[in-house]
Residue frames as a rotation matrix with the C-alpha (Angstrom) as fourth column:
MET 1
0.561 -0.414 -0.716 84.38
0.828 0.294 0.478 -12.73
0.013 -0.861 0.508 -107.62
LYS 2
-0.515 -0.770 0.376 86.38
0.764 -0.611 -0.205 -9.77
0.388 0.182 0.904 -108.86
ALA 3
-0.054 0.580 0.813 83.47
-0.022 -0.814 0.580 -7.46
0.998 0.014 0.057 -108.08
VAL 4
0.879 0.365 -0.308 83.26
0.258 0.179 0.949 -8.81
0.401 -0.914 0.063 -104.52
SER 5
0.194 -0.887 -0.420 87.01
0.977 0.139 0.159 -8.54
-0.083 -0.441 0.894 -103.95
LYS 6
-0.707 -0.436 0.556 87.00
0.532 -0.847 0.013 -4.97
0.465 0.305 0.831 -105.31
ARG 7
-0.527 0.595 -0.607 83.87
0.615 -0.226 -0.755 -4.20
-0.587 -0.771 -0.248 -103.29
ASP 8
-0.912 0.274 0.305 81.84
0.131 -0.510 0.850 -3.01
0.389 0.815 0.429 -106.26
ILE 9
-0.785 0.617 0.062 78.72
-0.386 -0.407 -0.828 -1.24
-0.485 -0.674 0.558 -104.94
ARG 10
-0.177 0.761 -0.624 76.44
-0.958 0.011 0.285 -2.42
0.224 0.648 0.728 -107.76
ILE 11
-0.353 -0.013 -0.935 77.04
-0.100 0.995 0.024 -6.10
0.930 0.102 -0.353 -106.99
ILE 12
-0.976 -0.022 -0.217 76.55
0.213 0.130 -0.968 -5.52
0.049 -0.991 -0.122 -103.28
HIS 13
-0.547 0.830 -0.108 73.16
-0.737 -0.539 -0.406 -3.84
-0.396 -0.143 0.907 -103.93
ILE 14
-0.096 0.492 -0.865 72.09
-0.763 0.521 0.381 -6.66
0.639 0.697 0.326 -106.23
LEU 15
-0.609 -0.204 -0.767 72.98
0.216 0.888 -0.407 -9.27
0.764 -0.413 -0.496 -103.58
GLU 16
-0.962 0.271 -0.037 71.22
-0.050 -0.309 -0.950 -7.32
-0.269 -0.912 0.310 -100.82
ASN 17
-0.296 0.895 -0.334 68.05
-0.950 -0.311 0.009 -7.00
-0.096 0.320 0.943 -102.92
TYR 18
-0.200 0.168 -0.965 68.14
-0.405 0.883 0.238 -10.72
0.892 0.438 -0.109 -103.70
LEU 19
-0.853 -0.170 -0.493 68.44
0.341 0.534 -0.774 -11.60
0.395 -0.828 -0.398 -100.00
LYS 20
-0.783 0.622 0.001 65.54
-0.463 -0.582 -0.668 -9.26
-0.415 -0.524 0.744 -99.11
ASP 21
-0.125 0.753 -0.646 63.33
-0.931 0.136 0.340 -10.87
0.344 0.643 0.684 -101.76
VAL 22
-0.402 -0.086 -0.912 64.15
-0.004 0.996 -0.093 -14.37
0.916 -0.034 -0.401 -100.50
ASP 23
-0.980 0.024 -0.198 63.38
0.198 0.012 -0.980 -13.36
-0.021 -1.000 -0.016 -96.88
GLU 24
-0.543 0.829 -0.133 60.05
-0.782 -0.557 -0.282 -11.81
-0.308 -0.049 0.950 -97.89
GLU 25
-0.096 0.491 -0.866 59.02
-0.680 0.603 0.417 -14.93
0.727 0.629 0.276 -99.80
GLN 26
-0.655 -0.202 -0.729 59.86
0.298 0.817 -0.494 -17.13
0.695 -0.540 -0.475 -96.82
ASP 27
-0.944 0.327 -0.035 57.91
-0.117 -0.433 -0.894 -14.86
-0.308 -0.840 0.447 -94.45
GLU 28
-0.294 0.877 -0.379 54.86
-0.955 -0.251 0.161 -14.94
0.046 0.409 0.911 -96.73
GLU 29
-0.195 0.177 -0.965 54.95
-0.271 0.936 0.226 -18.75
0.943 0.306 -0.134 -96.91
GLN 30
-0.873 -0.160 -0.460 55.21
0.373 0.387 -0.843 -19.01
0.313 -0.908 -0.278 -93.14
ASN 31
-0.778 0.628 -0.017 52.29
-0.506 -0.643 -0.575 -16.61
-0.372 -0.438 0.818 -92.64
GLU 32
-0.117 0.745 -0.657 50.13
-0.872 0.240 0.428 -18.59
0.476 0.623 0.621 -95.06
ASN 33
-0.413 -0.100 -0.905 50.97
0.122 0.979 -0.164 -21.85
0.903 -0.178 -0.392 -93.27
ILE 34
-0.982 0.035 -0.186 50.17
0.181 -0.122 -0.976 -20.34
-0.057 -0.992 0.114 -89.89
GLU 35
-0.532 0.835 -0.142 46.84
-0.822 -0.549 -0.153 -18.96
-0.205 0.035 0.978 -91.12
LEU 36
-0.093 0.477 -0.874 45.87
-0.579 0.688 0.438 -22.33
0.810 0.547 0.212 -92.58
GLU 37
-0.650 -0.211 -0.730 46.74
0.382 0.740 -0.554 -24.13
0.657 -0.639 -0.401 -89.34
ASP 38
-0.951 0.309 0.003 44.79
-0.178 -0.537 -0.824 -21.58
-0.253 -0.785 0.566 -87.27
THR 39
-0.249 0.916 -0.315 41.65
-0.960 -0.190 0.204 -21.98
0.127 0.353 0.927 -89.36
LYS 40
-0.157 0.147 -0.977 41.89
-0.182 0.968 0.175 -25.78
0.971 0.205 -0.125 -89.21
ASP 41
-0.861 -0.231 -0.453 42.35
0.380 0.300 -0.875 -25.69
0.338 -0.925 -0.171 -85.43
ASP 42
-0.797 0.600 0.067 39.43
-0.549 -0.674 -0.495 -23.30
-0.252 -0.431 0.866 -84.93
GLU 43
-0.065 0.810 -0.583 37.07
-0.858 0.253 0.447 -25.44
0.510 0.529 0.678 -86.98
SER 44
-0.241 -0.061 -0.969 38.06
0.140 0.985 -0.097 -28.67
0.960 -0.159 -0.229 -85.26
ASP 45
-0.984 -0.117 -0.133 37.77
0.150 -0.152 -0.977 -27.07
0.094 -0.981 0.167 -81.81
LYS 46
-0.545 0.838 0.030 34.26
-0.834 -0.539 -0.118 -25.85
-0.083 -0.089 0.993 -82.53
GLU 47
0.068 0.590 -0.804 33.13
-0.623 0.655 0.428 -29.27
0.779 0.472 0.412 -83.66
ASN 48
-0.275 -0.308 -0.911 34.63
0.273 0.883 -0.381 -31.28
0.922 -0.354 -0.158 -80.82
PHE 49
-0.909 -0.113 -0.401 33.79
0.415 -0.171 -0.894 -29.14
0.033 -0.979 0.202 -77.79
PRO 50
0.071 0.995 0.072 30.27
0.932 -0.092 0.350 -28.31
0.354 0.042 -0.934 -76.63
PHE 51
-0.294 -0.077 0.953 29.35
0.009 -0.997 -0.078 -24.71
0.956 -0.015 0.294 -75.93
ILE 52
-0.221 0.129 -0.967 29.41
0.931 0.323 -0.170 -24.10
0.291 -0.937 -0.192 -72.16
LEU 53
0.222 0.363 0.905 27.53
0.027 -0.930 0.366 -21.24
0.975 -0.057 -0.216 -70.50
ASN 54
-0.519 -0.401 -0.755 28.80
0.783 0.132 -0.608 -19.95
0.343 -0.907 0.245 -67.17
ASN 55
0.647 0.761 0.043 26.71
0.636 -0.569 0.521 -17.83
0.421 -0.310 -0.852 -64.84
PRO 56
-0.258 -0.823 0.506 28.75
0.312 -0.567 -0.763 -14.67
0.914 -0.039 0.403 -64.09
ASN 57
0.105 0.387 0.916 26.62
-0.687 -0.638 0.348 -13.89
0.719 -0.666 0.199 -61.01
LYS 58
0.799 0.202 -0.566 27.26
0.158 0.837 0.523 -17.21
0.580 -0.508 0.637 -59.28
GLN 59
0.356 -0.670 0.652 29.34
-0.891 -0.454 0.019 -16.82
0.283 -0.588 -0.758 -56.14
THR 60
0.006 -0.437 -0.899 31.79
-0.033 0.899 -0.437 -19.52
0.999 0.033 -0.009 -55.15
ARG 61
0.920 0.323 0.222 31.65
-0.248 0.041 0.968 -20.94
0.303 -0.946 0.118 -51.65
SER 62
-0.050 -0.970 0.238 34.75
-0.878 -0.070 -0.473 -21.10
0.476 -0.233 -0.848 -49.50
LYS 63
-0.096 -0.079 -0.992 35.89
0.117 0.989 -0.090 -24.33
0.988 -0.125 -0.086 -47.89
GLY 64
-0.765 -0.281 -0.579 35.09
0.527 0.243 -0.814 -25.17
0.370 -0.928 -0.038 -44.30
ARG 65
0.187 0.843 -0.505 32.79
0.982 -0.166 0.086 -23.65
-0.012 -0.512 -0.859 -41.71
PRO 66
0.336 -0.026 0.941 32.29
0.298 -0.945 -0.132 -19.87
0.893 0.325 -0.310 -41.88
LYS 67
-0.660 -0.751 -0.027 34.19
0.290 -0.221 -0.931 -17.87
0.693 -0.623 0.364 -39.26
GLY 68
-0.547 0.468 0.695 31.12
-0.681 -0.731 -0.044 -16.32
0.488 -0.497 0.718 -37.65
THR 69
0.528 0.818 -0.226 29.53
-0.547 0.532 0.646 -19.63
0.649 -0.218 0.729 -36.65
LYS 70
-0.439 -0.613 0.657 30.30
-0.898 0.321 -0.301 -21.81
-0.026 -0.722 -0.692 -33.65
ARG 71
-0.752 0.125 -0.647 29.77
-0.039 0.972 0.233 -25.50
0.658 0.201 -0.725 -33.11
ILE 72
0.227 0.881 0.416 26.44
-0.753 -0.112 0.649 -26.44
0.618 -0.460 0.638 -31.58
LYS 73
-0.756 -0.563 0.333 27.15
-0.632 0.498 -0.594 -28.30
0.169 -0.659 -0.733 -28.36
ALA 74
-0.375 0.593 -0.713 25.36
0.161 0.799 0.579 -31.52
0.913 0.103 -0.395 -27.50
SER 75
0.528 0.706 0.472 22.98
-0.362 -0.316 0.877 -31.70
0.768 -0.634 0.088 -24.55
HIS 76
0.844 -0.209 -0.493 25.37
0.499 0.643 0.582 -33.85
0.196 -0.737 0.647 -22.50
GLU 77
-0.206 -0.951 0.231 28.26
0.743 -0.306 -0.595 -31.36
0.637 0.048 0.770 -22.81
LYS 78
0.304 0.241 -0.922 28.65
0.870 -0.464 0.166 -28.96
-0.388 -0.853 -0.350 -19.90
GLU 79
0.617 -0.151 0.773 28.85
0.287 -0.871 -0.398 -25.28
0.733 0.467 -0.494 -20.47
LYS 80
-0.379 -0.830 -0.409 31.86
0.776 -0.044 -0.629 -23.83
0.504 -0.556 0.661 -18.73
ALA 81
0.698 0.584 -0.415 30.77
0.716 -0.549 0.431 -21.68
0.024 -0.598 -0.801 -15.82
THR 82
0.230 -0.608 0.760 32.32
0.189 -0.738 -0.647 -18.27
0.955 0.293 -0.055 -15.85
THR 83
0.707 -0.100 -0.701 34.39
0.707 0.059 0.705 -17.97
-0.029 -0.993 0.113 -12.72
SER 84
0.795 -0.467 0.387 36.43
-0.355 -0.876 -0.328 -15.00
0.492 0.123 -0.862 -11.74
VAL 85
-0.090 -0.940 -0.329 39.96
0.028 0.328 -0.944 -15.29
0.996 -0.094 -0.003 -10.44
ASN 86
-0.543 -0.118 0.831 38.94
-0.735 -0.411 -0.539 -14.13
0.405 -0.904 0.136 -6.93
SER 87
0.384 0.813 0.438 36.24
-0.922 0.362 0.138 -16.76
-0.046 -0.457 0.888 -6.44
LYS 88
0.512 -0.246 -0.823 38.48
-0.217 0.890 -0.401 -19.70
0.831 0.383 0.402 -7.35
GLN 89
0.576 -0.280 0.768 39.66
-0.794 0.032 0.608 -21.63
-0.195 -0.959 -0.204 -4.30
TYR 90
-0.199 -0.719 -0.666 42.62
-0.630 0.614 -0.475 -23.96
0.750 0.325 -0.576 -4.16
LYS 91
0.880 0.379 0.285 42.36
-0.465 0.575 0.673 -27.21
0.091 -0.725 0.682 -2.24
CYS 92
-0.058 -0.970 0.234 45.51
-0.994 0.078 0.078 -28.55
-0.094 -0.228 -0.969 -0.65
GLY 93
0.405 0.131 -0.905 46.42
-0.457 0.886 -0.076 -32.09
0.792 0.444 0.419 -1.66
ASN 94
-0.607 -0.724 -0.328 48.36
-0.010 0.420 -0.907 -32.62
0.795 -0.547 -0.262 1.58
CYS 95
-0.980 0.193 -0.046 46.10
0.036 -0.053 -0.998 -31.37
-0.195 -0.980 0.045 4.36
GLY 96
-0.446 0.858 0.254 42.80
0.876 0.359 0.323 -30.93
0.186 0.366 -0.912 2.47
ASP 97
-0.105 0.386 -0.916 42.25
0.522 -0.763 -0.381 -27.31
-0.846 -0.519 -0.122 3.55
MET 98
0.568 0.382 0.729 40.94
0.820 -0.339 -0.461 -24.67
0.071 0.860 -0.506 1.15
GLY 99
0.970 -0.110 -0.217 42.81
-0.088 -0.990 0.108 -21.52
-0.227 -0.085 -0.970 0.10
HIS 100
0.091 -0.975 -0.201 46.22
-0.895 -0.169 0.412 -23.03
-0.436 0.142 -0.889 -0.65
ASN 101
0.752 0.095 -0.653 47.76
-0.467 0.775 -0.425 -25.92
0.466 0.624 0.627 -2.54
LYS 102
0.893 -0.385 -0.231 50.24
0.449 0.789 0.420 -28.65
0.020 -0.479 0.877 -1.63
ARG 103
0.115 -0.910 0.398 53.18
0.692 -0.214 -0.689 -26.55
0.712 0.355 0.606 -2.72
ASN 104
-0.342 -0.196 0.919 52.35
-0.282 -0.912 -0.299 -23.74
0.896 -0.361 0.257 -0.28
CYS 105
0.620 0.647 -0.443 51.12
0.184 0.429 0.884 -25.94
0.763 -0.630 0.147 2.56
ASN 106
0.253 -0.486 0.837 52.31
-0.816 -0.572 -0.086 -24.84
0.520 -0.661 -0.541 6.05
ILE 107
0.873 0.139 0.467 52.24
-0.410 0.727 0.551 -28.37
-0.262 -0.673 0.692 7.49
LEU 108
0.793 -0.608 0.029 55.21
0.511 0.639 -0.575 -29.52
0.331 0.471 0.818 5.37
ARG 109
0.239 -0.746 0.622 57.41
-0.102 -0.656 -0.748 -26.65
0.966 0.116 -0.233 6.60
């Protein structure tokens, strides 16, 4: 204790060397334990799991219908006729004449 209280350099070096040796021994024991566990795990994994081959060239398919395809319509479904804006005629719900609707009918005014 006198050497520690007087801060004797020789004692401090001896203590530091002792602590280094203890740390190295602990590290070596831990490394050995880890290596043993790794080898045990590797052996048990190889025994319990079958070897699986995957084809690297196999392409995965996306979900749903591809974007470029359209639904095939049934025979009873009508195809929408392409009509231009000019050829469309309104029929009035009030007077029954063509060319205007009930909102713009002259008879109500």
